N, C-alpha and C positions, 0 to 999 in steps of 0.2 A: 390239356389233357383230359381232365374229367370236366364235365359239364353237368352240374347238379341242377336239374330243372324242373322236374315233375311236369313236364310239357309233352303233348302228344307229338310223336315223330311225324314230320310232314303234316302237322295238325290242320293247317288251313286247307291243304288240298284234299285230305281225307274227307274233312268235314264238308267241303264243297260237293265231293263226289256223293255223299250220303244225301245231301239236299238237292242233287241234280242241278247245282249251279256252276259247274265247273267251266271255266272260260275256255276258248279255244286254244289259247296259248299254254294253260295248264294241261290240256289233254295232249298237246304235242309234246310236252316235257315228260309226261307220265310214261315210264318204260313198261308198266304192267300191261299185258294183252288184255284186250276186253273180255276174253273167255277164261281169265284166270281163276275165276271161283273166288275172288276176293270181295266182291261187291257186297255191301251191306254189313261189312265188318265195323265194329266200334273202333275209334281211334285207338291206337297203341300208345298207352300212357306209361311213360318211364320216369323212374327216380333219377337215373343217371345213364349216360351213354358216352362212348368215346372209344379211344384206341390208344395203344402205347407199344414200346418195345421192351422186352424184357431179356435180360442176360447178355446184351450186346458187349463185344469186347473190342478194344483197339488193336488192330493187327498192323504189323509193318509190312510194307510192300515195295518193291522196286519196280512193279510192272502195273501202274494203273492204267497202262495203255499198251496195245500191242504194235504201235507205231513210234518210230524214232528211238532215242536213246532213253534207256531205263532211268527213272527218276525216283530217288527215295522219298517215302512219305507214310502216311498212315490212313487207313480206312477202318470203318466201323464194320463188324462182321460177327458172325455166329449168334446173333440175337434173334428173337422170334417175335413176329408181329401178332399183336392180340387186339381184337375188337370185342366190345362188351355191351349188353344191355341189361340193365337191372329194372324190374318192374316197379312201379309205384306200389302196386298191391302184391307184395312179395309173399309167398307162402313160407311162414316162419319155420315150418317142419321140413323144408326142402333145401338142401345144399346147393350151392351153384353147380352147374354143369360146365365143364371144359369140353368143347368139341374139336376133335383132331381128326384130320382128313387122312386119306391113303395116298398111294403112289400115283403120280402123274396128276394129282388134284390139288386144291388149295382150299382155304376157308369157304369158297364159294359152295362147296359141297353141302353146307348146312343152310345156305341162304335160300331164295326163292328157287323152286324146281324149274327144270328146263322149260316146262310148259307154263310157267308163270304162278303155279300154286304157292301156297305158304310152305316154307321149308321148317326144318326142325328147330333152328335157332329161335325163329319168331313164335313158333307154336309153344316151345317150352316157356318163353317169356310170357306169352298170353295166359299160360297156366300157373303163372306166378313164380317161375323158376329162372333166376339169374343165368344168362348164358354168356360164355367167354369162348369165341371162336378164333382159332389160330391158323397161321400158315407155318408149315414146318420151318425150323431154323435152316436157313440155306436155300430157301425156295420162295418164289413169288414175291409178296410184299416184304418178306423178311430179307430179301436180298442175298447175294452169294459173292464169293470171292473170285474175281476174274483173272487174278495174278497167273495162276498156273496156265491158263490158256493163253494170256497176252505173252507170257514168257516163251511158251512153246511157239508161238507165231514169229517172235523175233529170232528164235534160235533155229527156226525152220525144222522143228523136230516134233511132228505130229504124234510120235510114241508117248509123249508126255502130257497131252491134252486129256482132261478128265472126260470120262464117258458120262453123257447126259441123257440118260434112257427116258423114253416117253412112249405111252401106249398109242399105236395107230388106231384110227377110227374102226379098222377092220378087227384088230385083236381085241380092242375094248368091247366090241360088240358080242364076239363069242366068249371071251374070258369071263366077262361080267354077266354073262348069261341073258342077254337081250333076246338072242335067237340062235338057231342051230348053225347058220352061216351068216356071213357078213351082209348086214341090212335085210335079212329076213327074219321077221320077229317070231317068237313062239306064238301061237294063236291065243294063248291065254296070259300072255305077259302083262304085267301091272307096270312096266317101265313105259313112259310116255314117248313112244317111238316116234310120234309125229313131230316131236321137238328135238329130233336128234341133233340137228346142226347147232341148237343152243347148247347141247350137252357137249358135243365134240369141241366147241370153241373153248371150253373151259379146261381142256386137258393140256397140262403143261410139263416141260421136262423136269426131271429130279435133279435140279442144279445143286442140292446139297452135297453131291459127290465132289464138289470142288474143295471140300474139306475131308481130310483123311478119316475123321471121326464122325462121319455124316450122320449116323443114327444117334450117336451118343449126345450130340449137341442139342437135338429136340428133347430128349430125355431130360438132360440138364435145364433146359429152358423151362420145361413143364415144372420141374421141382422148384426153380426159382419163382415162377408164377405162383404156385402154391403158397410159398413163403410170403408172398405180396398179398394174396386174397384170402388166405386161410383155407380152413377144411373145404373140400370140393369132390365132386364126382368126376372121374375121367371117362369121357365117351370116346372110343377110339374105333376106327374102320380100316380093315385090310391091313396094309402095310403097318399102320400105326398100333396094330394089336400088341406087338412087343413093347412099344413106347408106354402103354398103360401099365403094363407090368413093371417096366423099368422105373417108372415114376413112382409107383407103390414100393418098390424096394428101396428107392432113394428117400421117400417121405411117407413112411408107413402110418404115421400118426394123422397125416393130412389128407390122404387119399381115403374117403369114406366108402367108395365103392368104384369098381370099373365095370363099365358097360362095353363089351367087345363085340361089335357088329361085323360078322363075317371076317375075323382076324386072319391074317397070314399065318400066325403062330400063336399057340397058347401054351407052349412049352415053359415049364417052371421046374426049377430043381427041388428035389425033396426036402432039403433042410429049409428052402425058403417057403415051402408050404407050411411048415410048422410055425416058422417065426413071423411070417408076414400074412400070407394069404388064408390062414386060418382065422385071421381078424379083419381082412379086407373083403367084403362081399364082391363076388364075381358073377357077372351074367354075361353068357355069349349067346349069339342069336344068328340064325341062317335062314336064307330064303329057300327058293324052289328050283327046279330043273337040275337037280344033281345027277340024274340019269345020263347026262351028256358026258360026265367025267372030265369036262374041260377045266384045266386048272387045279385038278385033284381036290375039288370041294369036298367030297365025301372023306377023303384022308384028313383034310384040314378039321373038319367037324369032329371026326373021331379023335384027334388029338386033343380038342377041347373038351371032349366028353371025359377023357383020361383025366385031364386036369381038374375037372368039375368033381369027379369021383374022389381024387386025392384029397381036395379040399373038405368035402363032406366027411370023409373018413377021419380028417383032423379036427372034425366038430366045427368046421367053418361053414359059411353060407355061400353056395354056388349052385347055379342052375344053367342048363343050355336048353334053348328054345329053338327047335325047328319048326318054323311056321307051318309047313304043311301038316305036321303032327297035330296042330291045332285046328286044322280045317281051313288055314288061311294059304290060299294057292296063288301062284303066279308071280311071286316076287323075285326080283333079279338080286345081283350083287349091290346094287345102289338102292337099298331099301328106303333110304330117307328121300329118294326122289321118286319112288313109285307111287302110283294113284291111290294107293291105301297108306301113304307115308303117316298120316295122323292116327290111323288105327294101330299101326306098329308103334308109334310115340306113345300112345296110351298104355300099351303092353309095358313099355320101358318105365314110364312114370309111375304105374301101379307097382311094378316090382320094387322100384327105389322107395316108394311110400312104405312098402312092407320092410324093407331090409336096410334102408340107409337114412332113416328120418334123423333130421337135425334136432338136438335137445333145445 
């Protein structure tokens, strides 16, 4: 599970790259495109790295398969997959950051960008901040419960099959504001449109709908993760905006700040502002191209501004950053993948350094 090593990740390969002595076999095995912009980086030295599951439960099932006679048994479900990297040269004033993806996505959101540049997870670690990247409970590496679908197959009752929504390439392109129509980019977009196939390949169905409490199981798993690792910052995106707020409500003493990147929702109840969010700093952030009104992004940011103002009125710490207002133009919904993703990450890190310093 844990591998305490203080050893550079893929150290031999990276060191060979830096000295120009990579073998043909190593080059064939290296998935990073030559134009990725990673050439010349020092080895990434970690104190620990690994992965684990959190909050998994034993579930009874009679439908491990949709073929043949039902068979009683048990499966593991509702848990959340977590991968982590803790830098050797950790900044002692920085809390770990838990990175939570959005709808139709996985933890890949925070790994290398579609065009092979450094993603936020590695960038935060290189800045001395431990990173924990998760897959929503019920999705991707976290697994899901196939029992309802298998039962429906045996019963020939399509009406009981859960809905597994996924963004099509066309809808993702416009709703996530890469361009005004499918596969036509905005002239000033910072999304790496030339690598669109690498991006589309990472879109997956929201299979957590196999559980009736689909959103709640991720919030519960985030709370359990905080119980395990201690105080941390929750960085959420899009669909998971509400999950960061829910985790703070469940573990107000352990959530040291919420960074909500283009959240689907910022709604909080007034009593919760006083009891929780006046004490948990909140940063919300939005990109460009709101003039399209696709996905009601202006309305979503307006809701976040209302929440920010409520928290400030309660003498808490909260800010909303609309990047174009800072003179930073061209960002899509996927800010962590845009060509200026490190500039955006620096804004987040600077805000955390001001408002969520570890003692």
